[in-house]
ZAZAVEX-537144 format. One record per residue: residue number from 1; x, y, z of N, C-alpha, C in turn. Coordinates in steps of 0.1 Angstrom, whole numbers. Example, Ala and Ser with C-alpha at 12.3 -4.5 7.8 and 13.67 -1.06 7.14 Angstrom:
<atoms>
> i  n.px  n.py  n.pz  ca.px  ca.py  ca.pz  c.px  c.py  c.pz
> 1  132  -57  78  123  -45  78  132  -33  78 $
> 2  128  -22  71  137  -11  71  129  0  79 $
</atoms>
This chain:
<atoms>
> i  n.px  n.py  n.pz  ca.px  ca.py  ca.pz  c.px  c.py  c.pz
> 1  157  -21  -96  145  -25  -103  144  -16  -116 $
> 2  140  -23  -127  138  -16  -139  125  -8  -138 $
> 3  125  3  -145  113  11  -145  102  3  -153 $
> 4  90  5  -148  78  -2  -154  69  9  -159 $
> 5  68  11  -172  60  22  -177  46  16  -181 $
> 6  36  22  -176  22  17  -179  16  25  -190 $
> 7  4  19  -195  -3  26  -206  -10  39  -201 $
> 8  -11  41  -188  -18  53  -184  -8  64  -183 $
> 9  5  62  -187  15  73  -187  23  74  -174 $
> 10  21  65  -165  29  65  -153  41  56  -154 $
> 11  51  59  -146  63  51  -145  63  47  -130 $
> 12  66  34  -128  67  28  -115  82  27  -111 $
> 13  86  34  -101  100  35  -97  100  35  -81 $
> 14  112  32  -76  114  32  -61  112  47  -56 $
> 15  106  48  -45  104  62  -39  117  66  -33 $
> 16  119  79  -32  130  85  -25  125  94  -14 $
> 17  134  97  -4  130  105  7  125  118  2 $
> 18  130  123  -9  125  136  -14  110  135  -19 $
> 19  105  123  -20  91  121  -25  81  122  -13 $
> 20  86  123  -1  77  121  11  66  131  12 $
> 21  68  144  8  58  154  9  46  150  -1 $
> 22  50  147  -13  40  144  -23  33  131  -19 $
> 23  40  121  -14  34  108  -10  24  111  2 $
> 24  28  120  11  19  123  22  6  130  18 $
> 25  7  139  8  -5  146  3  -14  136  -5 $
> 26  -7  128  -13  -15  118  -21  -22  108  -12 $
> 27  -15  104  -1  -20  94  8  -33  99  15 $
> 28  -33  112  19  -45  118  25  -56  118  15 $
> 29  -53  123  3  -64  124  -7  -70  110  -10 $
> 30  -61  100  -10  -66  86  -13  -75  81  -2 $
> 31  -71  83  11  -79  79  22  -92  86  22 $
> 32  -92  99  19  -104  107  19  -114  102  9 $
> 33  -109  97  -2  -118  91  -13  -122  77  -10 $
> 34  -112  69  -6  -114  55  -5  -123  51  8 $
> 35  -121  59  18  -128  56  31  -140  65  34 $
> 36  -144  73  24  -156  81  27  -168  72  29 $
> 37  -175  74  40  -186  65  43  -182  52  51 $
> 38  -169  50  51  -164  38  58  -158  41  72 $
> 39  -154  54  73  -148  60  85  -155  73  88 $
> 40  -155  77  101  -162  90  104  -156  101  95 $
> 41  -165  109  89  -160  120  81  -152  130  88 $
> 42  -155  133  101  -146  142  108  -132  137  109 $
> 43  -130  124  110  -116  119  111  -110  121  97 $
> 44  -116  118  86  -111  120  73  -107  134  70 $
> 45  -116  143  75  -114  158  72  -102  163  80 $
> 46  -98  157  91  -87  162  99  -74  156  95 $
> 47  -73  147  86  -61  141  82  -51  152  77 $
> 48  -39  151  81  -29  161  78  -18  156  69 $
> 49  -17  162  57  -7  157  47  7  159  53 $
> 50  10  169  61  23  171  66  27  160  76 $
> 51  17  156  84  20  145  94  23  132  86 $
> 52  15  130  76  17  118  67  31  118  61 $
> 53  34  130  56  47  132  49  59  129  59 $
> 54  57  133  72  68  130  82  69  115  84 $
> 55  57  108  84  58  94  86  65  87  74 $
> 56  61  91  62  68  85  50  82  89  49 $
> 57  86  100  54  100  104  54  108  94  62 $
> 58  103  91  74  109  82  83  110  68  77 $
> 59  99  63  71  99  50  64  109  50  53 $
> 60  110  60  45  119  60  34  134  60  39 $
> 61  136  67  49  150  67  55  154  53  60 $
> 62  144  47  66  147  33  71  149  24  60 $
> 63  142  25  49  144  16  37  157  19  31 $
> 64  161  31  31  174  35  25  186  31  33 $
> 65  184  30  46  196  29  55  199  15  60 $
> 66  192  5  56  195  -8  61  193  -19  51 $
> 67  194  -31  55  192  -42  46  177  -47  47 $
> 68  168  -38  48  154  -40  49  150  -48  36 $
> 69  143  -59  38  138  -67  26  124  -62  22 $
> 70  124  -49  18  111  -43  13  114  -30  7 $
> 71  103  -22  4  105  -9  -2  92  -2  -4 $
> 72  93  9  -10  82  18  -14  84  21  -28 $
> 73  73  18  -36  73  22  -50  63  33  -52 $
> 74  66  42  -62  56  52  -66  52  50  -80 $
> 75  40  54  -84  36  56  -98  36  71  -100 $
> 76  45  75  -109  47  89  -112  43  92  -126 $
> 77  37  104  -128  34  109  -141  41  123  -142 $
> 78  40  129  -153  45  143  -155  39  152  -145 $
> 79  27  149  -141  20  158  -132  23  155  -117 $
> 80  30  144  -114  33  141  -100  30  126  -97 $
> 81  31  123  -84  28  110  -79  13  107  -78 $
> 82  9  96  -84  -5  93  -85  -8  80  -77 $
> 83  2  73  -72  0  61  -64  12  57  -58 $
> 84  11  48  -48  23  42  -41  19  29  -35 $
> 85  29  21  -33  28  8  -25  40  7  -16 $
> 86  38  1  -4  48  -2  5  48  -17  8 $
> 87  59  -23  9  59  -38  11  72  -41  19 $
> 88  71  -53  26  83  -57  34  79  -70  41 $
> 89  87  -74  51  84  -86  58  70  -85  66 $
> 90  64  -96  68  51  -96  75  53  -90  89 $
> 91  43  -83  94  43  -77  107  34  -85  116 $
> 92  28  -96  111  19  -104  119  26  -113  129 $
> 93  21  -115  141  27  -123  151  27  -138  147 $
> 94  17  -142  139  16  -156  135  23  -159  121 $
> 95  31  -149  116  38  -151  104  53  -152  106 $
> 96  59  -158  96  74  -159  96  80  -149  87 $
> 97  86  -138  92  91  -127  84  102  -131  75 $
> 98  108  -143  76  118  -147  67  111  -154  54 $
> 99  99  -158  56  92  -165  45  80  -157  39 $
> 100  73  -149  48  61  -142  43  63  -127  43 $
> 101  60  -122  31  61  -107  29  47  -101  32 $
> 102  46  -88  32  34  -81  34  33  -69  25 $
> 103  22  -67  18  19  -54  12  12  -46  22 $
> 104  19  -37  28  14  -29  39  6  -17  35 $
> 105  7  -13  23  -1  -2  18  -1  -2  2 $
> 106  -12  2  -3  -13  5  -17  -24  15  -19 $
> 107  -21  27  -24  -31  38  -25  -29  45  -38 $
> 108  -40  50  -43  -40  57  -56  -49  69  -54 $
> 109  -46  80  -62  -55  91  -62  -68  86  -68 $
> 110  -80  90  -63  -93  85  -67  -95  87  -82 $
> 111  -89  97  -89  -91  99  -103  -83  89  -111 $
> 112  -75  81  -105  -67  71  -112  -73  57  -111 $
> 113  -82  56  -102  -88  42  -100  -94  37  -113 $
> 114  -92  24  -115  -98  17  -126  -90  19  -139 $
> 115  -78  24  -138  -70  26  -151  -58  17  -152 $
> 116  -57  7  -142  -46  -2  -143  -34  1  -135 $
> 117  -33  13  -129  -21  17  -121  -20  9  -109 $
> 118  -31  6  -102  -30  -2  -90  -25  -16  -93 $
> 119  -30  -22  -104  -25  -35  -108  -10  -35  -111 $
> 120  -6  -25  -118  9  -24  -121  17  -22  -108 $
> 121  12  -14  -99  20  -12  -86  20  -25  -79 $
> 122  9  -32  -78  8  -45  -70  17  -55  -77 $
> 123  17  -56  -90  26  -66  -97  41  -63  -94 $
> 124  44  -50  -94  58  -47  -91  62  -50  -77 $
> 125  53  -47  -67  56  -50  -53  57  -65  -51 $
> 126  48  -73  -57  49  -88  -56  62  -93  -62 $
> 127  65  -88  -74  78  -92  -80  90  -89  -71 $
> 128  90  -78  -65  101  -74  -56  101  -83  -43 $
> 129  89  -86  -38  89  -95  -26  95  -109  -30 $
> 130  91  -114  -42  95  -127  -46  111  -127  -48 $
> 131  116  -116  -54  130  -115  -57  138  -113  -43 $
> 132  131  -108  -33  138  -107  -20  137  -121  -12 $
> 133  131  -131  -18  131  -144  -12  119  -148  -5 $
> 134  108  -140  -4  96  -144  2  89  -154  -6 $
> 135  82  -163  1  74  -174  -6  59  -170  -8 $
> 136  54  -163  1  40  -158  0  39  -144  6 $
> 137  27  -138  4  25  -125  9  11  -123  15 $
> 138  10  -114  24  -3  -111  30  -6  -96  28 $
> 139  -18  -92  31  -22  -78  32  -35  -78  40 $
> 140  -38  -66  46  -50  -64  54  -59  -54  47 $
> 141  -72  -57  47  -81  -48  40  -93  -45  50 $
> 142  -98  -33  50  -109  -30  58  -121  -38  53 $
> 143  -128  -45  62  -138  -54  58  -149  -48  50 $
> 144  -152  -35  52  -163  -28  45  -158  -21  32 $
> 145  -146  -23  28  -141  -17  16  -142  -26  4 $
> 146  -154  -26  -1  -158  -35  -12  -149  -33  -25 $
> 147  -145  -21  -28  -137  -18  -39  -124  -24  -38 $
> 148  -117  -23  -27  -104  -28  -25  -105  -44  -24 $
> 149  -115  -49  -18  -116  -64  -17  -118  -70  -30 $
> 150  -126  -63  -39  -128  -68  -52  -115  -68  -60 $
> 151  -107  -57  -59  -94  -56  -65  -85  -67  -61 $
> 152  -84  -70  -48  -75  -80  -43  -79  -94  -48 $
> 153  -92  -97  -47  -97  -110  -52  -93  -112  -67 $
> 154  -95  -101  -75  -92  -102  -89  -77  -104  -92 $
> 155  -69  -100  -82  -54  -102  -83  -49  -115  -77 $
> 156  -58  -124  -74  -54  -137  -69  -53  -138  -54 $
> 157  -56  -128  -47  -56  -128  -32  -68  -135  -27 $
> 158  -66  -143  -16  -77  -151  -10  -77  -148  5 $
> 159  -89  -146  11  -90  -144  26  -85  -157  32 $
> 160  -77  -155  43  -71  -166  50  -78  -169  64 $
> 161  -88  -161  67  -96  -163  79  -91  -154  91 $
> 162  -80  -148  90  -76  -139  101  -84  -126  100 $
> 163  -87  -121  112  -95  -109  114  -88  -101  125 $
> 164  -88  -88  124  -83  -80  135  -92  -67  137 $
> 165  -93  -63  149  -101  -51  152  -91  -40  157 $
> 166  -92  -28  151  -83  -17  154  -91  -6  160 $
> 167  -89  -2  172  -96  9  178  -87  21  181 $
> 168  -75  21  175  -65  31  178  -68  45  173 $
> 169  -78  47  165  -82  60  160  -94  66  167 $
> 170  -99  59  177  -111  64  184  -124  58  180 $
> 171  -123  49  170  -134  42  165  -129  28  160 $
> 172  -137  18  160  -132  5  157  -133  2  142 $
> 173  -122  -3  136  -122  -8  123  -119  -23  123 $
> 174  -126  -30  115  -124  -45  113  -117  -47  100 $
> 175  -106  -55  101  -98  -58  89  -97  -73  87 $
> 176  -97  -77  75  -95  -91  71  -82  -93  64 $
> 177  -76  -104  66  -63  -107  59  -65  -115  47 $
> 178  -57  -111  37  -56  -118  24  -42  -124  23 $
> 179  -41  -135  15  -28  -141  13  -28  -146  -1 $
> 180  -15  -147  -6  -13  -153  -20  1  -158  -21 $
> 181  3  -169  -29  17  -173  -31  24  -163  -40 $
> 182  37  -162  -39  44  -154  -48  49  -161  -60 $
> 183  51  -155  -71  55  -162  -83  70  -167  -82 $
</atoms>
C-alpha cells in the first residue's frame, strides 16, 4: 500500500509487530476518552496498556504470517502513533467472510478527534478491503456512542438492524451493526 499523508501531518502505513506497545498504549487512551460515561469508570481506569500491547502483538503476527485478507493500519506522526484501524473478513455468523469485510477497530487519541485522521484511516481500510475482493463491509458500534455513530453515518455507513449484547466485561454493552458497499 502506498503511504497516505494527511493534512494533519500523519502518515497512514501498515502496522508492524514493533508498533504493538505504542498501539496498546494509544488504544487504552482512546478507550478512556471515547467511553468515559459510557462504561463504568472503574473498568476504564484498570485498562492495562501492556495487556493491550500483547493482544496487538499477537494480531500483528497473525497478519504477517498468513494469507489473511486484512490488516492493521496506523496513523503516525513525528510524535508517534495517533490512531489505528484493524480490518479483515467479517466475524459475524450471518455474514459471508469471502464477500463481507469488517472494520473491527478504529481508534484515535482524543486530541486528534475532528482533524480528519479518522476519515483518512477509514478510507484506507475500505480501499484495502475492496482491493482484497470484499464487496461490502460491516462494523459494530456501541449504541450509546453518539460521536462514533455520527462519524460512521457521515462516512456512508447505514445501520442494518443487527444488534448484539456483550456481557463479557462484567457489565452489558449493546452494539449496533453498520454496513456499507465497498467502492
